[in-house]
C-alpha positions as CSV (number, residue, x, y, z in Angstrom):
1,X,81.3,97.9,90.0
2,X,82.3,94.5,91.3
3,X,83.8,92.2,88.7
4,X,85.6,88.8,88.8
5,X,89.2,88.7,87.6
6,X,91.0,85.4,87.0
7,X,94.7,85.2,86.6
8,X,96.1,82.0,84.9
9,X,99.7,80.9,85.5
10,X,101.8,77.9,84.7
11,X,101.5,76.7,88.4
12,X,98.3,78.2,89.6
13,X,94.9,79.7,88.6
14,X,93.5,82.3,90.9
15,X,90.5,84.6,91.1
16,X,89.2,87.5,93.2
17,X,86.4,90.1,93.1
18,X,87.7,93.6,92.1
19,X,86.3,97.1,92.4
20,X,86.5,98.4,88.8
21,X,86.6,102.0,89.8
22,X,89.4,101.8,92.5
23,X,91.2,98.6,91.5
24,X,90.7,97.4,95.1
25,X,90.5,93.6,95.8
26,X,87.1,93.0,97.4
27,X,87.5,89.4,98.4
28,X,90.0,86.8,99.5
29,X,92.0,85.4,96.6
30,X,91.0,81.9,95.7
31,X,93.7,79.7,94.1
32,X,93.6,76.3,92.5
33,X,96.8,74.6,91.1
34,X,97.0,74.6,87.3
35,X,96.1,71.1,86.1
36,X,99.3,69.0,85.6
37,X,98.4,68.4,82.0
38,X,98.0,72.1,81.2
39,X,95.5,71.1,78.5
40,X,92.5,73.2,77.5
41,X,89.6,71.1,78.8
42,X,91.2,70.5,82.2
43,X,92.0,74.2,82.6
44,X,88.5,75.2,81.5
45,X,87.1,72.9,84.2
46,X,89.3,74.6,86.8
47,X,88.3,78.0,85.5
48,X,84.6,77.1,86.1
49,X,85.5,75.9,89.6
50,X,86.9,79.4,90.4
51,X,83.8,81.1,89.0
52,X,81.5,78.8,91.0
53,X,83.5,79.4,94.2
54,X,82.4,83.1,94.1
55,X,78.8,82.2,93.1
56,X,79.4,85.0,90.5
57,X,77.1,86.1,87.7
58,X,78.5,88.8,85.3
59,X,81.4,89.6,83.0
60,X,84.6,87.8,83.8
61,X,88.1,89.1,83.0
62,X,91.0,86.6,82.5
63,X,94.7,87.1,82.2
64,X,96.2,84.2,80.1
65,X,99.9,83.3,79.9
66,X,100.4,83.5,76.2
67,X,99.7,85.6,73.1
68,X,96.0,86.3,72.8
69,X,94.5,87.9,69.6
70,X,90.8,88.5,69.4
71,X,90.3,85.9,72.1
72,X,92.4,83.2,70.4
73,X,95.6,81.7,71.7
74,X,98.3,82.2,69.1
75,X,101.1,80.3,70.9
76,X,101.1,77.7,73.6
77,X,103.8,79.4,75.7
78,X,104.4,77.3,78.9
79,X,101.1,75.4,78.5
80,X,100.3,72.3,76.5
81,X,100.9,72.6,72.7
82,X,97.3,71.9,72.0
83,X,96.4,75.4,73.2
84,X,97.6,76.9,69.9
85,X,94.7,78.4,67.9
86,X,92.2,77.6,70.6
87,X,89.4,80.3,71.1
88,X,90.1,80.7,74.8
89,X,87.2,83.2,75.3
90,X,84.7,80.8,73.8
91,X,86.1,77.8,75.7
92,X,86.0,79.6,79.1
93,X,82.6,81.2,78.3
94,X,81.0,77.9,77.5
95,X,82.6,76.3,80.6
96,X,81.2,78.9,83.1
97,X,78.1,80.1,81.1
98,X,79.2,83.8,81.4
99,X,80.8,86.4,79.1
100,X,84.6,86.1,79.4
101,X,87.2,88.6,78.1
102,X,90.7,87.1,77.8
103,X,94.0,89.1,77.5
104,X,97.6,88.3,77.9
105,X,98.5,88.0,81.6
106,X,101.4,90.4,81.5
107,X,99.3,92.9,79.6
108,X,96.7,92.5,82.4
109,X,99.2,93.1,85.2
110,X,100.6,96.1,83.3
111,X,97.2,97.5,82.8
112,X,96.6,97.4,86.6
113,X,99.9,99.0,87.4
114,X,99.5,101.7,84.8
115,X,96.0,102.6,85.9
116,X,96.1,102.0,89.7
117,X,99.7,101.5,90.7
118,X,103.1,103.0,90.4
119,X,103.0,103.3,86.6
120,X,100.0,105.7,86.7
121,X,100.7,109.0,84.8
122,X,104.2,107.8,83.7
123,X,104.7,109.1,80.1
124,X,106.7,107.6,77.3
125,X,107.6,103.9,76.8
126,X,107.0,101.8,79.9
127,X,107.6,98.0,80.0
128,X,106.1,95.8,82.7
129,X,107.9,92.5,83.3
130,X,106.2,89.8,85.3
131,X,108.6,87.3,86.8
132,X,107.2,83.8,87.4
133,X,107.0,80.5,85.5
134,X,108.0,82.5,82.5
135,X,109.0,86.1,81.8
136,X,105.9,88.0,80.8
137,X,105.9,91.5,79.4
138,X,103.3,94.3,78.9
139,X,104.3,97.4,76.9
140,X,102.7,100.8,77.2
141,X,103.2,104.1,75.4
142,X,101.9,107.2,77.2
143,X,99.6,104.9,79.2
144,X,98.2,103.0,76.2
145,X,98.7,99.3,75.9
146,X,100.6,97.9,73.0
147,X,99.4,94.3,73.2
148,X,101.2,90.9,73.0
149,X,104.8,91.8,73.4
150,X,106.3,88.4,74.6
151,X,109.8,89.5,75.4
152,X,110.5,86.3,77.3
153,X,110.5,84.6,73.9
154,X,113.7,86.3,72.8
155,X,116.2,83.6,71.8
156,X,119.4,83.5,73.9
157,X,122.5,81.5,73.1
158,X,121.5,77.8,73.0
159,X,118.0,78.5,74.4
160,X,115.0,78.8,72.2
161,X,113.7,81.5,74.5
162,X,115.5,83.4,77.3
163,X,112.8,82.7,79.9
164,X,114.0,79.1,79.8
165,X,117.2,80.4,81.3
166,X,116.2,83.4,83.4
167,X,112.6,83.0,84.7
168,X,111.9,82.6,88.4
169,X,110.9,79.0,87.8
170,X,114.4,78.3,86.7
171,X,115.8,79.8,89.8
172,X,113.7,77.5,91.9
173,X,114.3,74.4,89.8
174,X,118.1,74.8,89.8
175,X,118.2,76.2,93.3
176,X,120.1,79.3,92.1
177,X,121.1,82.0,94.6
178,X,119.7,85.5,94.2
179,X,123.2,86.5,93.0
180,X,123.4,83.9,90.2
181,X,119.8,84.3,89.1
182,X,120.0,88.1,89.4
183,X,122.9,88.2,86.9
184,X,120.8,86.1,84.5
185,X,117.9,88.4,84.9
186,X,120.1,91.4,84.3
187,X,121.1,89.9,80.9
188,X,117.4,89.8,80.0
189,X,117.0,93.4,81.1
190,X,120.1,94.5,79.2
191,X,118.6,93.0,76.0
192,X,115.3,94.9,76.6
193,X,117.2,98.2,77.2
194,X,119.3,97.8,74.1
195,X,116.3,96.9,71.8
196,X,113.6,99.2,73.1
197,X,115.3,102.0,75.1
198,X,112.3,102.3,77.5
199,X,111.7,105.2,79.8
200,X,110.8,102.9,82.8
201,X,110.8,99.2,83.5
202,X,108.4,98.0,86.2
203,X,108.7,94.5,87.8
204,X,105.7,92.4,88.7
205,X,104.9,88.8,89.5
206,X,105.7,86.9,92.7
207,X,109.4,87.4,92.6
208,X,109.1,91.2,92.4
209,X,108.6,91.2,96.2
210,X,112.2,90.0,96.5
211,X,113.6,93.0,94.6
212,X,115.9,94.0,97.5
213,X,117.4,90.5,97.4
214,X,118.7,90.8,93.8
215,X,118.7,94.5,92.9
216,X,122.5,94.8,93.6
217,X,123.1,92.4,90.6
218,X,121.0,94.6,88.2
219,X,123.1,97.0,86.2
220,X,121.0,98.9,83.6
221,X,120.5,102.7,83.0
222,X,116.7,102.5,82.7
223,X,114.8,103.3,86.0
224,X,113.7,100.0,87.4
225,X,110.9,99.8,90.0
226,X,108.9,97.0,91.6
227,X,105.1,97.1,91.3
228,X,103.5,97.7,94.7
229,X,100.4,95.8,93.5
230,X,102.6,92.8,93.5
231,X,101.0,89.4,92.7
232,X,97.5,90.9,92.7
233,X,98.2,93.1,89.6
234,X,97.2,90.3,87.2
235,X,93.8,89.8,88.9
236,X,93.1,93.5,89.0
237,X,94.1,94.2,85.4
238,X,92.2,91.1,84.1
239,X,89.0,92.2,85.8
240,X,89.0,95.8,84.7
241,X,90.1,94.9,81.2
242,X,86.8,93.0,80.8
243,X,85.0,96.4,80.8
244,X,87.1,98.0,78.1
245,X,85.5,97.5,74.6
246,X,88.9,97.9,72.9
247,X,90.1,94.7,74.6
248,X,87.3,92.7,72.9
249,X,88.5,93.9,69.5
250,X,92.2,94.5,69.5
251,X,93.9,91.8,71.6
């Protein structure tokens, strides 16, 4: 079955058609920069533009960069503060005139990796980290999603959240070397290892493709592997999540 997945990030909103059985991307990825205001109405308009680009009619799955519970945004994350308590599913559905299922973006990426990628059939506690504007996280136990773990929100020293110190966007903004940034990212991974003692950590997001550039600065005991689905994982997971009834009720 062909379904449209849309992955929303702090810098860009992108969509693609996905085969729900194989997880294969069936179209070219279409990307529009996230509106500078990052406000609900502006982003809903961009969301509609992505749907219109594909001339698509059907269920739409969306990965959203914040905590989503029963379709409602519970924290603004890296977006505008006005997102808090917005019914994102209703907003986007009204904008495009189609049924929309919205889940956390890192949960979506993790769902793809655990069902179609390197995380498939991995038992125990698996944590997916997406490295981008922020530090997203999807947590799975024996393949089942535990929704809305926002590990990038862990406070660290003078920072309200550690992603303000160790996300890929900080590396770019401060022009950090892979060595300097890798050491920061390692601190984040050490915290995750100490708190959760996971069986595996999987890296996703755009920066995961640079794993060989910074892996020498990572020093944790937990097996750490990059997701081969790369930056497409969020699109794939968002699309397929729209077909799972549990996502409409539990996240």
